[in-house]
N, C-alpha and C positions, 0 to 999 in steps of 0.2 A: 462543476461538472458540465454546465452548459457549453463550455468550450469544446466538448467532444462532439457537439452537434454542428454540422456544416451550416453556415449562415443562409444558404439558399435551399435548405432542406424543404421539400414540398408539403410536408404534413404540419398542421397547426399544433397538434399535441405531440410532444416528444417526452417520453419518460426515460430518464437516465438512472440506472441502478448500478452502483459500484459492485464489483465482484467480491468474492470472499474465498477463504481457504478452508479446506477440510482438515480439522485438527487430528483426525484419526487416519488420514491417508499415510502411505509409507514415507512421504516426504516430510510429514509434520508430526507423526505419532511420537510418543515419548520413547527416548532411547537412553538407557543408563550410560554414564560416561565411560565405564570400562568397555562396554560393548562398542561404543562409538570409536574409541581409540583402537580397539582390536580390528574393527572393520577397515579403518584407514591404513593400518599397518599392512594389510593385505594388498594395498594398492601401490606399495613401495617397490617399484621395478626400475632401478637405475638404468639398465640397458635399454628398456623400452623408451624411457624419456630421452635418452641420447639419440636413438634412432629418430624419434619424433623431431628433435631439435635439428638434426641434419636435414631431414626432409623439409622442414619449415624454412631453413636457411637457403636451401636450394630453390625453393619456390619463390623466394623474394627476388631472385635474380632472373627468373624465367616467367614472363607474363603468360605463358601457355600452361603453367601449372597452377592449379587451384586446390587447396587443401581444405576439406570440410570434415570436422570430426566432433564427436560428442565425448571424446576421450573414453574409449571403450572400457567398461568396468565401473564407470561412474554413473550409477542410476539414482533413482529417487531416494533410496535409503542412504546411499553414500553422501548425497547432497545434504540430507538431514544431519548426518554425523559431522560433515564439514562445518555447517552453520552452527551447530551446538558447540563445537570445540574452538571456533574462531574467537579471537578477541574483538575484532571489528569486521564487519562486512562492508564492502565498497560496491555501490551501484551508481557509478558516475555516468548516468545516461544523458545524452543530449536530446534524444527523442525516445518516447516510450508510449506503448499502448495504455497500460495502467501500471504495470510494474509490481505485480503481486509477490515477486521474490523478496521485496522489502518486508511485507507482512510475514512471509515464511521465516525470515531471519529474526524478526522481532518476536515472533511467537516463541522462539527459543531463548528469548531474553538477551540476544546479542545486539549491541548497538550498531547503527548503520550510518555511513557517510554517503550521501546521495545527491544527485543533481535535481534541479527544479524541472522535472519533465513528467508528462502524463499524470497519473494518479499518485505519484510519489509524495508530493507535498500534502495531499489529503491524508495519507497513511501516517505521515510524520508531523501532523499539524501541532502547533504550539510547542514544538521542540521535543515532543514525545518520541523516544526511540533513537535519537541521534542528531546529526547535524546536516543541514541542507547547504550545499556549496554552489558557487557560480562558476568556478574555473579550476584548473589543475592545481594552481598554487594554493587555493583555498582548501582543496581536497587533501593535499599533503599536510597542510597546517592542522586540519581537523584530525587527521590520523595520528600525528605526533601528539596532539593534545590528549586524545582519548587513550592512546596506549600508555601515556605517562600519567594518567589520572584514573586508576582502576575504580575508585569509589564513584566518580562521576559517570564513568562508563556503565557501571553496574546500575546506577540510578536511572540513567537514560534507557538502558535495556529493560529494566522493570517497568518503566512508564510506557515503553513501546509495547511490551507484552499486554499490558492492561488495555491500551487503546485497541489493539488487535482483538482482544477478547470481547471488548464492548462493541466494535464496529465492523470487524472484518472476518468473522466466522460465519458458518452456514446459517445459523438461526436468524441473524439479521437479514441475510440475503433472502431467505425463505419468507420472512415477514414482508419485505418489500414486494416480492413477487406475488404473494397471496393477496396483498392489499391492492396491487395493480389489477389482478383478475377480478376482485370484488368491485373495484371502481368501474371497470369496463362492463361488468354484468349489470350494474345499477345505472350505467350511463352517467356517472358522476364526472364533473370536470376536475382538473387538478386542484387540490386544495390543501390547506394545512390543518384540516380537522384531524382529530385523533385517529390513528391507524387501528389501534386496539386499546384495550384498557391500559392507560398509563403511557402509551406510545404516541409520538408525533413524528412528522417528517421535517428534516432540515431543509428549508426552501432553497438553500444554495447548492448543497451536494446531493440532495435527494435521499440521504440515508435515513432509515428509521432510527429515532432516538427515544430513549425512555426518560428516566429521571435524570435531570441535569441540574447543576447548581444555578442559583438565581442570576449569576453574572453571565450565564450562557442563554439568557432569555431576553426577548424584546417584544414589546407590544406595538402594534400598528393598527390604528382605528379600532381599538378595543379587542383585537385578536392577538393572542400570545403566540409567538413563534419560538421554537427551541433549536439549538444548534449543537453540532457535534464538537465544535472547537471554537476558540476565540478567533481563529483565522476566518472561519465561515461567517461568524457574527460580524466581523469587521467589514467583510465584503458586502454583506447584506445592508449594514448600516450606511455604507457609502452610497448605495443606490438601490433602495428597496424596490423601485418600479421594475428594475431589470429582472428581478426574481419573482415578482408577483403581478405580472402583466395581466393575467386573467382576472385579477381583482381591480386593477386600477384603470384598465382600458374601458372606454365607453363607446 
């Protein structure tokens, strides 16, 4: 997550807290399958799509025409239904702020094919939730594979939902923010001391983590650090000083 901080940022202490989704919001709340299908059937307007196609085609040949649309009628609840009924969601970003739409899709148990951009790799760390791809060809191959392997797709979707439940819902975000306020009030430096009973901070991504398996722990100079994923552990192991400068610098 330190990649989100400009190298010339003037402040010595920078706290990076990954965002999270609200599971009770209209975009993420539970929707019965029958309701989702009924909602999407209301959006079936062949004439409307034909008009949109004609306008978009005309705009391609005229640099003076710019079309911006949110496809009227598609709001948060409709996006919720789309994500729930999809076999696979594609988020092939080349640039991204964080890309929480990935967590939104994974929360519905839907596998995702996505690019290595922004916070997407963190949301899909260790293969949870889907497949990370480098190019268009890789994206197409991953789609064919997942659509042809329903059991694997289901397993990836289930793993993605569990990762979102553990790391990308509001309780984790609240714990991070409350801990930051407590540290500031006590004028404590950044550290890897417990955030709360049973909780620690992943020194790579900054997320609060609680009970993790032994293979996601590492000790440095007698202090134990815990990680949200094998990907974060690998980055830490490659260069601990990068993430613990406040402890190693003299």
